[in-house]
C-alpha positions in Angstrom: -0.1 151.9 -3.4 -0.7 152.0 -7.1 -4.3 152.8 -8.2 -5.9 151.0 -11.1 -8.2 153.3 -13.2 -9.5 150.9 -15.9 -13.2 150.6 -16.4 -15.6 148.1 -18.0 -18.9 148.5 -19.8 -22.0 146.4 -19.2 -21.1 144.0 -22.1 -17.8 143.1 -20.5 -19.3 142.7 -17.1 -21.9 140.4 -18.7 -19.2 138.1 -20.1 -17.2 137.8 -17.0 -20.2 137.0 -14.9 -21.4 134.4 -17.3 -18.0 132.8 -17.4 -17.7 132.9 -13.6 -21.1 131.4 -12.8 -21.1 128.7 -15.6 -17.5 127.7 -15.2 -17.6 127.5 -11.4 -21.0 125.8 -11.2 -21.7 123.4 -14.0 -19.4 120.5 -13.4 -20.8 119.1 -10.1 -24.3 120.5 -10.4 -26.1 117.2 -11.3 -24.3 115.4 -8.6 -25.3 118.0 -5.9 -28.9 118.1 -7.2 -29.3 114.3 -7.2 -27.6 114.0 -3.8 -30.0 116.4 -2.0 -33.2 116.2 -4.0 -33.1 113.0 -6.0 -35.1 113.0 -9.2 -36.4 116.5 -8.4 -33.0 118.1 -8.1 -33.7 120.7 -10.7 -36.5 122.2 -8.5 -33.9 123.1 -5.8 -31.8 124.8 -8.5 -34.8 126.8 -9.7 -35.4 128.1 -6.2 -31.6 128.8 -5.9 -31.9 131.0 -9.0 -34.7 133.0 -7.3 -32.5 133.4 -4.2 -29.7 134.7 -6.4 -31.8 137.7 -7.7 -31.8 139.6 -4.3 -28.0 139.2 -4.2 -27.6 140.8 -7.6 -30.0 143.6 -6.6 -28.1 144.1 -3.4 -24.7 144.4 -5.2 -26.2 147.0 -7.6 -27.8 149.0 -4.8 -24.7 149.0 -2.6 -22.6 149.9 -5.7 -24.8 153.0 -6.3 -24.9 153.9 -2.6 -21.0 153.7 -2.4 -19.9 154.7 -6.0 -16.4 153.7 -6.8 -16.0 151.6 -3.7 -15.8 147.8 -3.3 -17.4 145.9 -0.4 -14.0 145.9 1.3 -13.9 149.7 1.3 -17.5 150.4 2.4 -17.7 147.8 5.1 -15.9 150.0 7.7 -18.2 152.9 6.7 -21.3 150.8 7.4 -20.3 148.6 10.3 -17.6 150.6 12.0 -13.8 150.3 11.5 -13.2 147.3 13.8 -16.2 145.2 12.9 -16.0 146.3 9.2 -12.4 145.2 9.0 -13.3 141.9 10.7 -16.0 141.1 8.2 -13.8 142.2 5.3 -11.1 139.6 6.5 -13.9 137.0 6.6 -15.0 138.0 3.1 -11.4 137.8 1.8 -11.0 134.3 3.3 -14.1 133.1 1.5 -12.7 134.4 -1.8 -9.6 132.5 -1.1 -11.5 129.3 -0.3 -13.6 129.3 -3.5 -10.6 130.2 -5.6 -8.7 127.2 -4.1 -11.7 124.9 -4.5 -12.3 125.9 -8.1 -8.6 125.4 -9.0 -8.4 122.0 -7.3 -11.6 120.8 -8.9 -10.4 121.6 -12.4 -6.9 120.1 -11.7 -8.5 116.9 -10.5 -10.8 116.7 -13.5 -7.8 117.2 -15.9 -5.9 114.5 -14.0 -8.8 112.0 -14.2 -9.9 112.5 -17.8 -7.0 113.9 -19.8 -3.6 113.8 -18.0 -3.8 110.7 -15.8 0.0 110.2 -16.0 0.8 113.7 -15.0 1.2 114.5 -11.3 -1.5 116.7 -9.7 1.0 119.3 -8.6 2.2 119.8 -12.2 -1.4 120.2 -13.5 -2.2 122.6 -10.6 1.0 124.6 -11.3 0.2 125.0 -15.0 -3.5 125.9 -14.3 -2.7 128.4 -11.5 0.1 130.0 -13.6 -2.3 130.5 -16.5 -5.1 132.0 -14.3 -2.6 134.1 -12.4 -1.3 135.6 -15.7 -4.8 136.4 -16.7 -5.6 137.9 -13.3 -2.4 140.0 -13.5 -3.9 141.8 -16.5 -6.6 143.3 -14.4 -10.4 143.5 -14.7 -10.4 144.9 -18.2 -8.0 142.3 -19.5 -10.0 139.4 -17.9 -13.3 140.7 -19.2 -12.0 141.4 -22.8 -10.7 137.8 -22.9 -14.1 136.6 -21.7 -15.9 138.6 -24.4 -13.5 137.2 -27.1 -14.2 133.6 -26.0 -17.9 133.9 -25.3 -19.4 133.5 -28.8 -17.6 130.2 -29.5 -17.9 128.9 -25.9 -21.7 129.5 -25.7 -22.3 127.6 -29.0 -20.3 124.6 -27.7 -22.0 124.8 -24.3 -25.5 124.6 -25.7 -24.6 122.1 -28.4 -23.3 119.8 -25.7 -26.4 120.5 -23.6 -28.8 119.6 -26.5 -27.0 116.4 -27.4 -26.6 115.3 -23.8 -30.3 114.4 -23.9 -29.6 111.2 -25.9 -30.8 108.4 -23.7 -33.0 110.7 -21.7 -35.9 108.9 -19.8 -38.7 111.1 -18.6 -39.6 108.7 -15.8 -36.3 109.5 -14.1 -37.4 113.1 -13.4 -41.0 112.3 -12.2 -43.0 113.1 -10.2 -42.4 116.7 -10.9 -43.6 118.3 -7.7 -42.9 115.5 -5.2 -40.6 116.5 -2.3 -40.3 115.4 1.3 -40.2 117.7 4.3 -37.5 120.3 4.0 -36.0 118.6 0.9 -36.7 121.6 -1.4 -35.2 124.1 1.0 -32.2 122.0 1.6 -31.7 121.4 -2.1 -31.9 125.1 -2.8 -29.4 125.9 -0.1 -26.9 123.3 -1.5 -27.5 124.3 -5.1 -26.9 127.9 -4.3 -23.1 127.2 -4.4 -23.3 127.8 -8.2 -23.8 131.5 -7.4 -20.7 131.9 -5.1 -18.8 133.8 -7.8 -21.3 136.6 -7.2 -19.0 137.4 -4.3 -16.5 138.7 -6.8 -19.2 140.9 -8.2 -18.9 143.1 -5.1 -15.3 143.7 -6.2 -16.0 144.1 -9.9 -18.9 146.5 -9.7 -16.9 149.7 -8.9 -15.3 149.3 -12.4 -18.6 149.4 -14.2 -18.8 152.7 -16.1 -22.5 152.6 -16.8 -24.1 151.7 -13.5 -27.6 152.4 -14.6 -27.5 149.1 -16.6 -25.9 147.1 -13.9 -28.9 145.1 -12.7 -30.2 144.1 -16.1 -26.7 143.1 -17.3 -25.8 141.0 -14.3 -29.3 139.4 -14.2 -29.1 138.4 -17.9 -25.7 136.8 -17.2 -27.1 134.9 -14.2 -30.1 133.7 -16.2 -28.1 132.6 -19.2 -25.5 130.7 -17.2 -28.3 129.2 -15.0 -30.2 128.0 -18.1 -27.2 126.1 -19.3 -26.6 124.5 -15.9 -30.2 123.7 -15.5 -30.2 121.8 -18.8 -27.3 119.7 -17.7 -29.0 119.0 -14.3 -32.2 117.8 -16.0 -30.3 115.8 -18.7 -28.0 114.2 -16.2 -30.7 113.0 -13.9 -32.9 112.1 -16.9 -30.2 110.0 -18.5 -28.7 108.2 -15.5 -31.4 108.6 -12.9 -30.6 110.2 -9.5 -28.9 107.1 -8.2 -26.9 106.7 -11.4 -25.6 110.3 -11.2 -24.2 109.7 -7.8 -21.8 107.1 -9.2 -19.8 109.9 -11.0 -17.7 112.6 -9.5 -18.3 114.7 -12.5 -21.5 113.5 -14.2 -21.6 116.3 -16.7 -18.3 115.2 -18.3 -19.4 111.5 -18.3 -22.8 112.6 -19.8 -21.3 114.5 -22.7 -18.7 111.9 -23.4 -21.5 109.3 -24.1 -23.5 111.5 -26.4 -22.7 110.8 -30.1 -22.8 113.4 -32.9 -22.7 111.6 -36.2 -20.4 113.0 -38.9 -19.0 115.7 -36.6 -17.3 113.9 -33.8 -17.5 110.7 -31.9 -18.6 112.4 -28.8 -19.6 115.9 -27.5 -17.0 115.4 -24.8 -14.5 117.5 -26.7 -17.1 120.2 -27.3 -17.8 120.4 -23.6 -14.2 120.2 -22.6 -13.2 123.2 -24.8 -16.1 125.3 -23.6 -15.8 124.3 -19.9 -12.0 124.7 -19.6 -12.1 128.2 -21.1 -14.9 129.3 -18.8 -13.4 127.8 -15.6 -10.1 129.5 -16.3 -11.8 132.8 -16.6 -13.8 132.1 -13.5 -10.7 131.3 -11.5 -8.9 134.4 -12.9 -11.8 136.6 -11.9 -11.8 135.1 -8.4 -8.0 135.4 -8.2 -8.2 139.1 -9.2 -11.0 139.8 -6.7 -8.9 138.1 -4.0 -5.8 140.1 -4.8 -7.7 143.4 -5.1 -9.5 142.7 -1.8 -6.2 142.1 -0.1 -4.6 145.3 -1.3 -7.7 147.4 -0.3 -7.9 145.7 3.1 -4.3 146.3 4.1 -3.6 149.4 2.0 -0.2 148.2 0.8 1.2 147.1 -2.6 -1.3 146.6 -5.4 -3.3 143.8 -6.7 -0.7 142.7 -9.3 1.9 142.2 -6.5 -0.6 140.3 -4.4 -1.4 138.0 -7.3 2.2 136.9 -7.0 2.2 136.8 -3.2 -0.9 134.6 -3.1 0.4 132.1 -5.6 2.4 129.9 -3.2 -0.3 130.0 -0.6 -3.0 129.0 -3.1 -0.8 126.3 -4.5 -0.2 124.8 -1.1 -3.9 124.8 -0.2 -4.8 123.2 -3.5 -2.6 120.2 -2.7 -3.6 119.7 0.9 -6.7 117.5 0.3 -5.2 114.2 -1.1 -8.3 112.9 -3.0 -11.5 113.8 -4.8 -13.4 112.1 -1.9 -11.9 114.6 0.6 -12.7 117.5 -1.7 -16.4 116.4 -1.8 -16.4 116.0 2.0 -15.1 119.6 2.5 -17.4 121.0 -0.1 -20.5 119.9 1.8 -19.5 122.3 4.6 -18.5 125.0 2.2 -21.9 125.1 0.5 -23.7 125.8 3.8 -21.2 128.4 5.0 -21.0 130.0 1.6 -24.8 130.6 1.5 -24.4 132.8 4.6 -21.6 134.8 3.1 -23.1 135.3 -0.4 -26.8 135.6 0.5 -27.2 136.7 4.1 -24.2 139.0 4.6 -24.7 141.4 1.7 -28.4 141.8 2.5 -27.6 142.6 6.1 -25.0 145.2 5.0 -27.6 146.7 2.6 -30.2 146.9 5.3 -27.8 148.4 7.8 -26.6 151.0 5.3 -30.2 152.0 4.6 -31.1 152.2 8.3 -28.0 154.2 9.2 -28.3 156.3 6.0 -24.7 155.7 5.1 -23.4 156.4 1.6 -25.1 158.3 -1.2 -28.8 157.7 -0.5 -29.9 159.6 -3.7 -27.8 157.2 -5.9 -29.2 154.1 -4.2 -32.8 154.8 -5.2 
């Protein structure tokens, strides 16, 4: 098995985490928020942000306790070989599912808004080929591309966010603190899907060359990406109302297409499309890399570049299985609940178990 030796600094890690979280999470966020919390959808997202912080801390602590090892490699050390391998397979399958989901989502969006005469399989093939090529370049290649695109993308993202407030009505997001029963908890659980790419962080972290800055770097990326997404959640609900948001499969795209910028462009839709497509391609590439790397570490054969090619036809087949956007949304309802257990609960249990059993480098984990 070939061994990759490249490393990344905190700045490169920041860029790939921002791209992963923003690209994966923004496009459906107002829809999910409105569906589960109505006019107060942003409150659930704020709670989801708070829940994401322990996951980041857990990734950093486990990374220091098991230096140079990914979650696939230290699971057997913590849980035993059989149970550890079983959990690692479960973890790998989750990476596969969110990679497939993200690719299908962006393929559907392209089909609806830009390439409606192009078959879905052609769009998916083109998109997956692009992200597979980026993933094939390894973690350093992905992160350097993310860093190159970041300055332009972040300007477009926040320009789109600011101008998306045209037509905003404050009454649509009132009353601020009104929730019913377990609505806030349910909303936070559903909105936590935005942080699913933190799963890949457990594969990226061993490549970080300056681990003492890991927590601050990742947290900064999480907060910046979350701020952008939160703005779109608030502007989406504030412009259309919660009931109006539910009319659209991708309300963020609809929102930005309707916001005029005089003398620059007729709409901010193009601004948003450029920024979003660049970030989602990087997000998928990062997930694809993590999936291929997890596979080679789990089975101990080949290397991640070869598994990038081997996973291609499987991912392509799974992308095309759900025939419609409606089916995708139906499946995603279940994925959000199961994903919370994988991304939030599982790492915390592993961290606690490693501490109780005193596995790994306990001095580095302090």
